[in-house]
C-alpha positions in Angstrom: 3.8 -46.5 -16.6 0.3 -45.8 -15.3 -2.1 -43.3 -17.2 -2.9 -40.2 -15.5 -6.9 -41.2 -15.4 -6.0 -44.9 -13.7 -4.3 -43.2 -11.0 -7.5 -41.2 -10.1 -9.2 -44.0 -10.0 -6.8 -45.9 -7.8 -6.7 -43.4 -5.6 -10.1 -42.7 -5.3 -10.5 -46.6 -3.7 -8.7 -45.1 -0.9 -10.8 -43.0 1.4 -8.7 -40.2 2.5 -5.9 -39.8 -0.1 -4.4 -36.1 -1.1 -6.2 -36.3 -4.7 -9.4 -37.7 -4.0 -9.2 -34.2 -1.4 -8.3 -32.2 -4.4 -10.6 -33.7 -6.5 -13.8 -32.5 -3.9 -12.3 -29.7 -2.7 -11.7 -27.8 -6.1 -13.7 -29.8 -9.1 -16.5 -27.3 -8.4 -13.7 -24.3 -9.1 -11.6 -26.0 -12.0 -15.1 -26.7 -13.9 -15.6 -22.9 -13.9 -12.7 -21.7 -14.8 -12.4 -24.0 -17.5 -16.3 -22.6 -18.3 -17.8 -26.0 -18.5 -20.2 -25.1 -15.3 -23.0 -25.3 -17.3 -22.3 -27.7 -19.3 -21.1 -29.9 -16.3 -24.8 -29.8 -14.7 -26.7 -30.4 -18.1 -24.7 -34.2 -17.9 -26.9 -34.7 -14.1 -28.6 -37.5 -16.2 -25.1 -39.9 -16.4 -24.4 -42.5 -13.8 -22.5 -41.0 -10.6 -22.9 -37.7 -11.3 -21.5 -35.2 -8.9 -19.3 -38.3 -8.0 -15.2 -37.2 -7.7 -15.0 -40.0 -9.9 -17.8 -38.8 -12.4 -16.3 -35.7 -12.1 -12.2 -36.8 -12.5 -13.7 -38.3 -16.0 -15.3 -35.2 -17.4 -12.2 -32.8 -16.2 -9.6 -35.3 -18.1 -11.9 -35.5 -21.1 -12.8 -31.9 -22.0 -9.0 -30.6 -20.8 -7.5 -33.7 -22.8 -5.6 -35.0 -20.1 -6.6 -39.2 -20.8 -3.0 -39.7 -22.2 -1.2 -38.3 -19.6 1.4 -39.9 -17.5 0.4 -39.8 -13.3 2.5 -36.9 -13.2 1.8 -35.0 -16.1 -1.7 -35.0 -15.3 -1.2 -33.9 -11.9 1.3 -31.3 -12.7 -1.1 -29.9 -15.3 -4.5 -29.8 -13.7 -2.9 -28.1 -10.7 -1.5 -25.4 -12.7 -4.9 -25.0 -14.3 -6.8 -24.6 -11.1 -4.3 -22.0 -10.0 -4.7 -20.1 -13.1 -1.4 -20.9 -15.0 -2.7 -22.0 -18.0 -5.0 -19.7 -19.3 -5.8 -21.4 -22.8 -6.7 -24.9 -22.6 -6.1 -25.2 -26.3 -2.4 -25.1 -24.9 -2.7 -28.8 -22.8 -3.2 -31.3 -25.6 -0.9 -29.5 -28.0 2.3 -27.3 -26.4 2.5 -28.4 -23.1 2.2 -31.9 -23.8 5.1 -31.6 -26.5 7.5 -30.2 -23.8 6.3 -32.2 -21.2 7.5 -35.1 -23.6 10.7 -33.3 -24.0 11.0 -32.4 -20.6 10.8 -36.2 -19.8 12.9 -37.0 -22.0 15.9 -34.3 -21.3 15.1 -35.7 -17.2 15.7 -39.5 -18.3 19.1 -38.7 -20.2 20.4 -36.4 -17.4 20.5 -33.3 -19.1 18.3 -31.3 -16.9 18.2 -32.2 -13.1 14.9 -29.9 -12.6 12.4 -31.5 -10.6 8.7 -31.0 -12.5 7.6 -30.0 -9.3 9.8 -27.0 -8.9 8.7 -25.4 -12.1 5.4 -23.4 -11.6 4.3 -22.2 -15.2 3.9 -23.4 -18.7 6.6 -20.7 -19.4 9.3 -21.9 -17.2 8.6 -25.5 -18.5 9.5 -24.2 -22.1 12.3 -22.5 -21.0 14.1 -25.6 -19.5 13.4 -27.5 -22.5 14.4 -24.8 -24.6 17.5 -24.0 -22.8 18.5 -27.7 -24.0 16.4 -27.8 -27.0 17.5 -25.0 -29.7 14.6 -26.0 -32.2 12.0 -25.7 -29.7 10.5 -22.3 -29.5 10.9 -22.2 -33.6 8.7 -25.6 -33.2 6.0 -24.1 -30.3 5.7 -20.8 -32.8 5.9 -21.9 -36.2 9.1 -20.2 -37.0 12.1 -20.5 -39.2 15.2 -18.5 -38.4 16.4 -16.6 -41.3 13.2 -16.8 -43.3 11.3 -15.1 -40.4 13.5 -14.1 -37.8 17.7 -13.5 -37.4 19.5 -14.2 -34.1 21.8 -11.2 -34.1 23.6 -12.9 -30.6 23.4 -15.2 -28.0 25.4 -15.7 -24.7 24.6 -16.9 -21.3 22.5 -14.1 -20.4 20.5 -13.3 -24.0 19.0 -14.1 -27.0 18.6 -11.3 -29.1 16.3 -11.2 -32.2 15.3 -9.1 -35.4 11.8 -10.1 -36.7 11.1 -9.3 -40.2 7.6 -10.6 -40.5 4.3 -10.3 -38.2 4.3 -13.7 -37.2 7.9 -13.7 -35.9 6.5 -10.2 -34.2 3.9 -12.0 -32.6 5.6 -15.0 -31.9 9.2 -13.2 -30.4 6.9 -11.1 -28.5 3.9 -13.3 -26.9 2.6 -12.6 -23.7 3.3 -8.9 -24.1 1.3 -5.3 -24.5 3.6 -4.4 -27.6 1.7 -3.1 -30.5 3.7 -5.1 -32.9 2.2 -7.9 -32.0 -1.4 -6.4 -33.0 -0.8 -5.7 -36.4 1.5 -3.0 -36.2 4.9 -4.3 -36.7 5.1 -3.4 -40.8 4.2 0.0 -39.8 7.6 -0.2 -37.1 9.2 -1.8 -39.9 9.0 1.0 -42.6 10.7 3.7 -40.2 13.6 1.1 -39.1 13.9 -2.5 -37.8 13.3 -4.1 -34.1 15.3 -5.6 -31.8 14.1 -7.8 -29.1 15.7 -8.6 -26.2 15.0 -12.3 -24.5 16.7 -13.4 -21.2 17.8 -17.0 -20.5 17.1 -16.3 -16.8 14.4 -13.8 -16.2 14.6 -11.5 -13.6 10.5 -11.6 -13.0 8.1 -13.2 -15.1 7.3 -12.1 -18.5 10.3 -10.6 -18.9 11.5 -9.2 -22.6 12.4 -5.8 -24.1 12.0 -4.4 -27.4 14.3 -1.8 -29.3 12.9 0.5 -32.0 15.8 3.6 -32.5 13.5 5.6 -34.9 10.7 6.0 -32.8 13.1 6.2 -29.3 11.2 3.7 -28.2 12.7 1.1 -25.5 10.5 -1.0 -23.7 9.2 -3.4 -21.2 6.8 -6.5 -21.8 3.9 -3.9 -20.3 5.5 -1.3 -23.4 6.6 0.9 -20.7 10.0 2.8 -21.0 12.6 0.4 -19.1 14.1 2.7 -17.4 11.1 4.6 -16.0 9.5 1.1 -14.8 12.8 -0.2 -13.8 15.0 2.6 -12.8 18.8 0.9 -12.3 21.2 -1.5 -14.2 19.8 -4.0 -16.7 23.1 -4.3 -19.1 25.8 -3.9 -16.7 25.2 -7.3 -14.5 24.0 -9.1 -17.7 26.2 -7.9 -20.2 24.6 -8.7 -24.2 26.4 -10.7 -26.2 29.0 -9.8 -29.3 26.7 -7.7 -31.8 27.3 -6.2 -35.2 28.5 -2.6 -35.3 25.0 -1.5 -37.1 22.9 -2.8 -34.1 25.2 -2.2 -31.6 25.2 1.7 -32.6 21.1 1.1 -33.0 20.7 0.1 -29.6 23.3 2.5 -28.0 20.3 4.6 -26.9 19.5 2.5 -24.5 23.2 1.2 -23.0 23.5 4.6 -22.1 20.8 5.2 -20.5 21.8 1.5 -18.9 25.2 3.5 -17.9 23.4 6.5 -16.4 21.1 4.5 -14.6 23.5 2.6 -12.8 25.2 4.3 -10.2 28.0 1.4 -10.1 29.1 2.4 -13.8 32.7 3.7 -13.9 33.5 7.4 -14.2 35.6 7.7 -17.5 32.5 5.5 -19.2 30.3 8.8 -18.4 33.0 11.4 -19.7 33.1 9.5 -22.7 29.6 9.7 -22.5 28.7 13.1 -22.6 29.4 13.7 -26.4 27.7 11.1 -27.9 25.1 12.1 -30.1 22.7 10.1 -27.8 23.2 12.6 -24.9 23.6 16.1 -27.4 19.6 15.0 -28.6 18.5 14.3 -25.3 20.8 16.3 -23.1 17.9 17.5 -20.4 17.6 13.9 -19.6 21.2 13.2 -19.1 22.9 15.8 -17.4 20.8 15.8 -14.4 22.3 12.0 -14.0 25.3 13.2 -14.5 25.3 16.0 -12.4 24.3 13.8 -9.7 27.5 11.3 -10.1 29.8 10.4 -7.2 32.5 11.9 -8.7 32.8 15.1 -9.3 35.3 15.2 -12.0 32.5 13.8 -13.6 30.0 16.5 -12.3 31.8 19.6 -12.5 32.6 18.3 -16.1 28.7 18.4 -16.8 28.6 21.8 -15.3 31.5 22.8 -18.3 29.5 21.5 -20.9 25.8 22.9 -19.9 27.7 26.1 -19.2 29.2 25.8 -22.6 26.3 24.9 -24.6 24.7 28.0 -22.7 21.9 25.3 -21.1 20.3 25.8 -17.7 21.2 23.4 -15.4 18.2 24.4 -13.0 15.3 23.9 -14.9 15.1 20.3 -15.6 13.2 18.5 -14.2 14.6 15.9 -11.7 17.6 18.5 -12.0 20.4 18.8 -9.8 18.8 21.0 -6.9 16.6 18.2 -5.9 19.4 16.4 -4.5 21.3 19.5 -3.2 22.1 17.1 0.2 23.7 14.3 -1.7 26.3 16.5 -3.9 29.7 18.1 -3.5 30.2 21.4 -2.6 32.3 22.2 -5.2 29.3 21.6 -7.9 26.7 23.2 -6.1 28.6 25.9 -5.8 29.4 26.2 -9.5 26.1 26.1 -10.1 25.4 28.9 -8.2 27.6 31.1 -9.5 25.7 30.7 -12.9 23.3 33.7 -11.3 20.3 31.9 -12.5 18.5 31.7 -9.4 14.8 31.8 -8.7 12.6 32.2 -5.9 11.0 29.8 -6.9 14.0 27.4 -7.1 15.0 28.3 -3.2 11.0 27.8 -1.8 8.8 26.5 -4.3 10.9 23.4 -6.1 13.9 22.7 -4.3 14.4 24.3 -0.7 17.5 25.3 -1.1 17.7 26.9 2.2 16.8 23.3 4.0 20.1 22.0 2.6 22.4 20.5 5.3 25.2 21.7 3.8 25.5 25.2 5.8 27.1 27.0 2.8 25.0 26.3 0.0 21.8 27.1 2.4 23.3 30.5 3.2 23.9 31.2 -0.1 20.3 30.6 -1.1 19.1 32.5 2.0 21.3 35.7 1.1 20.3 35.2 -2.6 17.0 35.3 -2.1 16.6 38.6 0.5 18.3 39.9 -3.1 15.1 39.4 -4.8 12.7 40.3 -1.7 14.2 43.9 -1.7 12.1 47.0 -2.2 13.3 50.4 -3.8 14.5 51.7 0.0 16.1 48.1 0.5 14.0 47.3 3.1 12.7 43.3 3.8 9.1 42.9 2.1 6.1 41.2 3.6 5.5 38.7 0.9 9.3 37.1 2.1 8.5 37.0 5.2 5.4 34.7 4.3 7.6 32.8 2.5 10.1 32.3 4.9 7.5 31.0 7.2 6.5 28.4 5.5 9.6 26.5 5.8 11.2 27.2 9.2 10.5 24.2 10.8 12.3 22.2 8.3 15.7 24.8 8.1 18.9 22.4 9.1 20.8 25.2 10.8 19.7 27.1 14.0 21.3 30.9 13.0 19.4 30.5 9.8 16.0 29.8 11.4 16.6 33.0 13.4 17.5 35.2 10.5 14.3 34.2 9.0 12.4 35.0 12.4 14.1 38.6 12.1 12.6 39.0 8.7 9.1 38.4 10.0 9.3 40.2 13.1 10.6 43.3 11.1 7.9 43.3 8.0 5.1 41.0 9.5 2.3 42.7 11.6 -1.5 42.2 13.2 -2.9 38.9 11.6 -0.3 38.2 9.2 2.5 38.1 11.7 0.2 35.2 14.3 -0.6 33.1 11.0 3.2 33.2 10.5 4.2 31.8 13.9 1.6 29.6 14.6 3.3 25.9 13.0 7.0 27.1 14.3 6.0 24.5 17.5 7.8 21.7 15.6 11.1 23.9 14.6 14.2 21.7 14.8 15.3 24.0 16.9 13.8 24.4 20.7 15.4 28.1 20.8 13.6 29.4 17.5 10.0 27.5 18.9 10.4 29.2 22.5 11.4 32.6 20.6 8.2 32.3 18.6 6.0 31.3 21.2 7.5 34.6 23.3 6.5 36.4 20.2 3.0 35.5 19.9 2.5 36.0 23.6 3.6 39.5 23.4 1.0 40.3 20.8 -1.6 42.7 22.1 -4.4 41.7 19.0 -7.8 43.2 18.8 -10.7 41.6 19.8 -11.0 39.9 16.7 -8.1 38.3 16.4 -7.4 37.6 19.6 -9.1 33.9 19.1 -6.7 33.5 16.4 -3.3 34.3 18.6 -5.1 31.9 21.4 -5.4 29.2 18.5 -1.7 29.8 17.3 -0.3 29.6 20.9 -2.5 26.1 21.7 -0.8 24.5 18.9 2.3 25.6 21.1 1.3 22.6 23.4 2.0 19.5 20.8 5.4 21.1 20.3 8.5 18.1 20.7 10.3 20.6 23.0 9.0 19.8 26.6 9.8 23.2 28.0 8.0 25.1 25.1 4.9 23.2 25.7 5.1 23.8 29.3 5.6 28.0 28.5 2.6 27.8 26.5 0.3 25.6 28.9 1.2 28.5 31.9 -0.1 30.7 29.2 -3.4 29.3 27.9 -4.3 27.8 31.8 -5.5 30.8 33.6 -7.9 31.8 30.9 -9.9 28.6 30.5 -13.1 30.1 29.8 -15.0 31.4 27.0 -16.2 35.3 26.8 -19.2 34.2 28.4 -17.5 32.1 31.5 -18.5 28.8 30.2 -15.1 26.0 30.6 -12.8 25.9 27.5 -13.0 22.4 26.8 -12.1 22.6 23.1 -8.5 24.3 24.7 -8.8 21.8 27.3 -8.6 18.9 25.4 -5.7 19.9 23.1 -3.7 20.8 26.6 -4.4 16.5 27.4 -3.7 15.6 24.6 -0.1 17.0 24.6 2.7 14.9 23.5 4.1 15.5 27.3 2.4 14.1 30.4 3.6 16.8 32.6 1.5 19.3 30.0 -1.7 17.1 30.3 -0.9 17.3 34.1 -1.3 20.7 34.4 -4.8 20.4 32.1 -6.1 18.0 34.0 -5.3 19.1 37.5 -6.4 22.9 36.5 -10.3 22.1 37.5 -11.3 23.4 34.2 -12.6 19.9 33.2 -14.2 18.8 36.6 -16.3 22.2 36.5 -17.6 21.0 33.4 -18.8 17.3 34.7 -20.9 19.0 36.9 -23.3 20.7 34.2 -25.7 19.6 31.4 -25.2 16.7 29.6 -24.7 19.2 26.4 -21.1 20.2 28.6 -19.9 17.0 29.5 -20.1 15.2 26.4 -17.2 17.4 25.1 -15.6 16.4 28.0 -15.8 12.5 27.8 -14.7 12.5 24.0 -11.5 14.4 24.6 -10.9 12.2 27.5 -10.9 8.8 25.2 -8.7 10.3 22.7 -6.0 11.4 25.4 -2.9 10.4 24.5 -2.0 9.5 28.8 -3.8 6.6 30.3 -3.1 6.9 33.9 -4.1 10.2 34.1 -7.5 9.7 32.3 -8.3 6.4 34.2 -7.8 8.7 37.7 -10.0 11.6 36.1 -12.7 8.8 35.0 -12.5 7.6 38.4 -12.5 10.8 40.6 -16.0 11.9 37.9 -18.0 9.0 37.6 -20.5 10.0 39.3 -21.5 12.8 37.4 -21.6 10.4 33.8 -24.6 8.8 33.0 -24.4 5.0 31.4 -26.4 6.6 27.8 -23.2 8.7 27.4 -20.3 5.6 27.8 -20.2 5.7 24.1 -19.1 9.0 23.9 -15.6 7.6 24.8 -14.6 6.4 21.7 -15.9 9.3 19.8 -12.7 10.9 19.2 -12.7 8.9 15.6 -9.3 7.2 16.3 -8.2 4.3 17.5 -6.8 5.1 21.2 -5.8 2.5 23.9 -7.3 5.0 26.7 -10.3 4.6 25.1 -9.7 0.8 25.8 -8.7 1.5 29.0 -11.7 3.6 30.7 -14.4 1.2 28.9 -12.7 -1.8 30.4 -13.2 0.1 34.0 -16.2 1.0 33.8 -17.6 -1.9 32.7 -14.9 -3.6 35.1 -15.7 -1.4 38.6 -18.3 0.9 38.1 -20.7 -0.4 35.6 -23.2 -2.0 38.8 -23.3 0.9 40.7 -24.3 3.1 38.0 -26.9 0.4 37.2 -28.2 0.6 40.7 -28.1 4.5 40.7 -29.4 5.4 37.9 -33.2 5.3 36.3 -33.9 3.7 33.1 -30.8 1.8 33.3 -31.6 -0.9 30.9 -32.6 1.0 28.0 -29.7 3.1 28.3 -27.8 0.1 28.9 -28.7 -1.8 25.8 -27.8 1.9 23.5 -24.6 2.0 25.1 -24.0 -1.3 24.5 -25.0 -1.0 20.7 -22.8 2.2 20.4 -19.9 0.7 21.9 -20.0 -2.9 19.9 -20.2 -1.1 16.5 -18.6 2.2 16.7 -15.1 1.0 18.5 -12.2 1.4 16.2 -10.8 -1.6 14.0 -8.0 -2.6 16.6 -9.8 -2.0 19.8 -10.7 -4.6 22.6 -13.9 -2.8 23.9 -15.9 -5.9 22.1 -14.0 -8.3 23.3 -14.7 -6.7 27.1 -18.5 -6.5 26.1 -18.8 -9.9 25.1 -17.1 -11.1 28.3 -19.0 -9.0 30.7 -21.5 -10.1 32.8 -24.2 -7.2 31.6 -23.4 -8.8 27.9 -27.1 -10.0 26.2 -27.0 -10.4 22.4 -30.6 -8.6 22.6 -28.7 -5.7 23.9 -27.2 -5.2 20.8 -29.2 -7.2 18.1 -30.8 -5.5 14.5 -32.5 -8.0 12.0 -29.5 -7.4 9.1 -26.7 -7.8 11.7 -25.1 -10.7 9.4 -24.9 -8.7 6.6 -21.8 -7.1 5.2 -22.8 -3.4 5.8 -20.6 -0.2 6.2 -23.8 1.1 8.8 -21.2 1.1 11.5 -18.0 2.0 9.5 -15.8 -0.3 7.9 -16.8 -3.5 6.3 -13.8 -5.6 7.9 -13.8 -3.8 11.3 -18.0 -4.7 11.8 -16.9 -8.3 10.8 -14.6 -9.3 13.8 -17.5 -7.9 15.5 -19.6 -10.5 13.8 -17.2 -13.2 14.0 -16.2 -12.4 17.8 -19.9 -12.8 18.7 -20.5 -16.4 16.6 -17.5 -17.5 18.5 -18.8 -16.3 22.0 -21.0 -18.3 24.7 -23.8 -15.4 23.8 -24.7 -17.0 20.6 -27.9 -18.6 20.1 -29.4 -20.5 17.4 -31.6 -18.1 16.0 -28.8 -16.2 15.4 -26.7 -19.0 14.1 -28.9 -19.4 11.2 -28.7 -15.5 10.2 -25.1 -15.8 10.4 -24.6 -19.1 8.0 -26.4 -17.0 5.4 -24.7 -13.9 5.7 -22.8 -12.5 2.4 -19.6 -12.7 3.5 -17.9 -16.3 3.3 -16.1 -15.3 6.2 -19.0 -15.0 8.8 -20.6 -18.0 7.0 -17.0 -20.4 7.8 -17.3 -19.2 11.2 -20.6 -19.8 11.3 -20.7 -23.4 10.3 -17.5 -24.5 12.1 -19.3 -23.0 15.5 -19.7 -25.8 18.1 -23.3 -24.7 18.3 -23.8 -25.9 14.7 -26.3 -28.9 14.2 -27.9 -30.9 11.2 -30.9 -29.9 12.5 -30.4 -26.2 12.0 -28.4 -26.1 8.8 -31.6 -27.8 7.5 -33.9 -25.4 9.1 -31.4 -22.8 6.8 -31.4 -24.7 3.5 -35.5 -25.6 4.1 -36.2 -21.6 4.8 -33.6 -19.7 2.7 -33.8 -22.3 -0.5 -36.6 -19.5 -2.5 -34.3 -16.3 -1.3 -30.6 -17.8 -1.7 -29.3 -18.9 -5.1 -28.6 -23.1 -5.4 -25.3 -22.7 -6.1 -24.3 -20.3 -2.7 -26.6 -23.3 -1.0 -24.6 -26.0 -2.5 -21.1 -24.2 -1.7 -22.5 -24.0 2.0 -23.8 -27.8 2.3 -20.2 -29.0 1.0 -18.4 -26.7 3.9 -21.0 -27.9 6.5 -20.1 -31.4 5.2 -16.2 -30.8 5.3 -16.9 -29.2 9.1 -19.0 -32.2 10.3 -15.9 -33.9 9.1 -13.6 -32.6 10.7 -15.5 -32.8 13.8 -16.4 -36.4 13.5 -12.2 -36.8 12.9 -11.4 -34.8 15.9 -13.6 -36.4 18.1 -12.6 -40.0 17.1 
């Protein structure tokens, strides 16, 4: 069999062998992962230094690969490069041993697993250990009986009990357990540890450790298994038969597993309700039993809690959070305990929002009793709390009952604030009634602004008729006290979810009047226009009023802050249909166009097509958007990834110049560098000039990487042309 190194040398004679390409592309990174980058540089005096063959000789020597077969050496080096072998000292020792054992098992037909399908040394060990009972002990230097006991084994698990630090560290390898860091003896003094290792791990690193005395059942990250991975662990992969003492010790973990598994049979849950483990931590187990889909289990749990005078309400993650998913009988019995508070109904559990009508009505009646004063009249405090949940109340009549409470107790500014968000009610009648109450208020001058603002919220109601009613109430008053157009409210109107409502505002004439005034009055209109949700209405308004817009005002279309397809469409219309006329009719148009181009190019949102429109426009010129640091990663114009996308688009456009390409090559962003190097405009002359002018400013390792990237790019270009 050829050795690994002879295979490499042979492959290097063939120009396009895959392995040569692997070393060429990844050799430097492998050296860096080995921590030998500087050491390799120190061998620069040796013949052939830097070649693939020399680098291969160096790597195989320092990784201990000289005696590996072709297949094994290939596998090790690729896994090391991928980061699956963090400790190089494992290669000539444990990994080499397991590869030899794997080869024997494969040749003898004991295992059918292909080496190419084994991704890590841990998986390799698992394959070997499955068929070699001594593999683990040999790897860890352990002896059964002396260092640990194997408590049980089946097709799913091996269960161990370590006796000393060596076994605790070996069996707990690659975990965060403190017992692997010198604390084994401290735990052992209190009681024995039990370690569970699956034969077929559900995920990388899967292991568990149980210690009864400290109430710990931890996964490999040292977190409680039922907090990190809620759900069954042992029901689908049963444990082997263990001695009674061990079974009793791990009963806590088994019961946790049963209560977390929705498929656990109900007889088992009923049997566990009186178990000492459950009695010790009822606040953990009872809420889980209450959520059972089996009413017998839930009612039995409530009986147990009632008998022990335990409150089923105030436990964290208790029953009330799941009021929609349990049975009516269960919750009625719970409510009959008489332990509800306002916080249970409003703050923590919102029983009034239950889809179960009986539960919601019972909660509503209960909370009214809490909120009666000495004369049995509703208090303002109840109205304030009800106002916060009206939009989410599931039952229409209860939502109206809540409105009754608000009308009966709230006055002035308080009723305005309590009705301002009801436009989102699930029920159209509730939203419409809330709006009518608001419109019927005759506020003082101080409160008028707040009343009008609350009404404007209803422009965004999901109920079309409600939004239209709000629009008809607002539009006749679309002017400020000083007689100026109220563009803020106009902007809310054109951004309504309903096109028919937006059209009412577009047709109101208020914005057309504003467009005839000063730039300070026009700009807010332009900003709201770009943020509208209705593209056809916005495009028509733009076309009708384009003669009022200056070139320097164009970027305000994207000033809404959020991505808008409307803004994209408006900018495209300007460049396709209107810009020529604007340039001819406006003085200093070239100066203003430069500012507009720059604002649009860098200010457009990440998903906008505006930069693409600009680059393809006949008016585009790189000088219009150029600045000295334009090819450096920057948050100057917002999101860095968005800015990078602009750079790459420009590099790939017909507007790229050699001067800009040189700047792009030395960008700090590899994606931008790669785009520049692969540009059709790139030449040896340009690249040599970059190396010459940047050598004293850029690290040599960066320039070396650029040289490699350029060489590969030129090779691809020649290959494609050939």
